[in-house]
C-alpha positions as CSV (number, residue, x, y, z in Angstrom):
1,M,130.9,69.5,67.0
2,E,130.3,70.5,70.6
3,I,127.4,69.5,73.0
4,S,126.9,71.0,76.1
5,L,124.0,70.1,79.0
6,Q,123.2,72.4,81.4
7,W,120.7,72.1,84.4
8,L,118.7,75.2,84.5
9,D,115.6,76.0,86.6
10,G,114.6,72.2,86.9
11,R,115.2,71.6,83.1
12,T,118.2,70.7,80.9
13,L,119.3,73.2,78.3
14,L,121.1,71.4,75.3
15,T,123.4,73.7,73.4
16,L,124.7,72.2,70.1
17,T,127.5,74.2,68.2
18,Q,128.9,72.8,64.9
19,R,131.9,74.8,63.4
20,G,133.4,74.7,60.0
21,V,130.0,74.3,57.9
22,P,129.7,76.7,54.8
23,P,127.0,79.4,55.1
24,G,124.1,79.3,53.0
25,D,122.1,76.3,51.8
26,V,124.5,73.8,53.5
27,E,124.3,75.7,56.8
28,R,120.4,75.6,56.6
29,G,120.4,71.9,55.8
30,F,122.4,71.1,58.9
31,T,120.5,73.3,61.2
32,E,116.9,71.7,59.8
33,G,118.4,68.2,60.1
34,W,119.6,68.8,63.7
35,N,116.2,70.5,64.6
36,E,114.3,67.5,63.0
37,F,116.3,64.9,65.1
38,L,116.0,66.7,68.3
39,D,112.3,67.2,67.9
40,G,112.1,63.6,67.4
41,L,114.1,62.8,70.3
42,V,111.9,64.8,72.5
43,A,108.8,63.4,71.0
44,R,110.0,59.7,71.8
45,I,111.1,60.8,75.4
46,Q,107.5,62.4,76.1
47,T,105.7,59.5,74.8
48,R,107.8,56.6,76.9
49,P,106.0,55.2,79.7
50,A,107.3,56.4,83.3
51,T,109.6,53.8,84.7
């Protein structure tokens, strides 16, 4: 698992790379799981009150 954060045009680009996952249904499951997790994280960040 490799996670990279890069500042780009005033925003943060997150790149997540996971190696060794078998192709097919398992790979799709991992991709869908990470997408759901990251979507939830973004939703929480966007609804947090400003400090």
